[in-house]
N, C-alpha and C positions, 0 to 999 in steps of 0.2 A: 504494500500500500504506500502511495506517495505521501510526502509531508503534507501537501495541500488536502488530500483526502482524509488524512488523520486529523488535521485541524478542523475540517468540516464535521467529521464524525464527533470529535470532542465537543465542539461548540454546540452541535445539535443535541447531544446527550446532556450537556450542561444546561442548555436552554429548557429541555424537557423537565429536568429536575427543578430548576428555578421556577418554571411556570407552574408545576404541581405545587410547590411550596407556597407560591404566591396566588394560588387560585382564589382565595377569599378576597385579598386586597384588590385583585384585578377586577373584581365585580363592583368596586367602589372608586370610580375615577375621582380624583381630587384628594383622596386620602393619602397620608404619607406612605402607606404600603404600596399604593399604586405606582408612585414614582420610584419606590425602592426597587421594584422589579426591573425597571429600565436601568437604574444605577448598577444593579447586580449584573445585568446583561453586558453593560460596558466593561465592568471589571472582568467578567468572564472572557470577553473579546480580547482584552489586554493580556490576560494570562495565556490564552491560546496562542495569540500572536507571538508572544515572547517566551514560550515554554522552552524552546531550544537554547535560549541564552542563559538559563539559570545555571550558575556555577562555572560557566565557561571562561570567564575573565574575572575571577572573584576580587582581584585587587584594583580593578578599574574604579575610577572616582564614582561613576554612576552606580555601580553595584555596592560600593562601600556606603553609599547613602541608602540604597534600596533595602539592604538587610536590616539596619536599625529601624527603618520605617515599618518593615514587616513585623518586627518585634513589638514596636509600639502599637501597631494595629491589633495584634493578638492580645496584648495586655489590656488595651482599652475595652475590647469587647468582653473579655473575661470579667474585668472589674465592673463594667456596666451591668451585665447579666446577673452577677452575684449580688450587686446592690439592689437591683429590682426585685429579685427573688427574696432577699433577706429583709428588706425594708418596705417593699411595695404593697404588702397585704394583698397578694394575688389570690382572690377568692373565687373568681369566675363570675362574680355578681355584676361586674361592669359590662355594660352593653358595648357593642362595637363590632359590626360585621367584618371590618377589615383588620381587627386586632387579633394577634396570636394570644394564646392563653397567658404567656409570661408578660405580655404587654398590658394586660387588664389589671393594672394596679389600681387599688382603691384608695391608697394613701400616697400623697405626693412624696416622692423620694428626693431628699435634699442632703442625704448623707453619703459617705463613701466618695466615689469619683464624682457623683452628682453635686457635691458641695463645691466643686471647682468648675465643672462644665455641665451644661444641660443635655448635651447630646454625645455621650462618649461612643455610642455605637456608630454614629455617623462620622465622628472623627476617626474611628477605626476604619470605616470604609474609605474615607478620604486618604488615609495613610496607605491602605491596601492598594488603591488604584494607582497612586503615584509610585509605590514600590514596584508594582507590576510594570509600569511604564519604564522605570529606570533600569530594569534588567536589560533592556535593549531599546533605548530611546529612538523614536522615529517621528516624523511629522504626522502620519496617520494615528499613531499611538498617542501623541500629544493632543491631537484633536479629540480623541475618545476620552482621554483623562480630563480634559477641560469640560467636555460634555457631562461626564460623571460628576465633576465638581459642581456644575450648574444644577444637575438633578438633585444632588445632595442639599444644595441651598433651598431648592423648592420643597424638598422633603422636610427640612428644618422648619420652614415657615408653615407648612401644612400641619405638622405635628404640634407646633406651638399654638396654632389656632384650635386644634382638637383639645389640647391640654387646658387652654383658657376656657373653652366651653365646659369642660368637665370639672376642673379644679377652681376656676374662677379667680377671685382676688388673691388667693394664696399663690397661684401660679404667676400672676402678674408681679407680685412682690418678689418671688423667686427669680423671675426674669431680670429684675432690676439689680440683683446682687450677684449674678453669675454670668459667665461668658457662655456663648453658644457652643463653640467647637474648640477653639484654641485659646487657652488662658492668656490674657494680656493682649490678644490680637483681635479676636472676633468671637 
């Protein structure tokens, strides 16, 4: 099988998996989960495009940046999920057709990583996208990474709207004292 055929097969299988996982949010256009599907697709495209470059030139500047970004991505998602599960009072009582069970927090989580940034999982996806690009930088890859970044911003605003609707003034206050994705920057 040629490299192109393998890439198409990997992308197709990955898309099927992401579509299955995203089946509920895809029925709710405008929800943060709806946009998350497309961000995941962009990240998948970057991973498939650059899969052959992983580890080939480990001491190049771009890969020396990619690996720490990958580590940050992993740490952020783990810290975010752990904080949601530990402090979010996930009881399944929260409505939301586009929400996964672990997202159905009934208590506003402001501890752990959420004391510093409101969207650690989106920060994780941002780091993951740019890490995947930096394994083998290219103009098409840069365009995809920029598209993923824009989708992540749309997701942030959609989720903040959803959280304001659910948590009200408490979330508005939380927004005033925390950064969205990158402490001290945004």
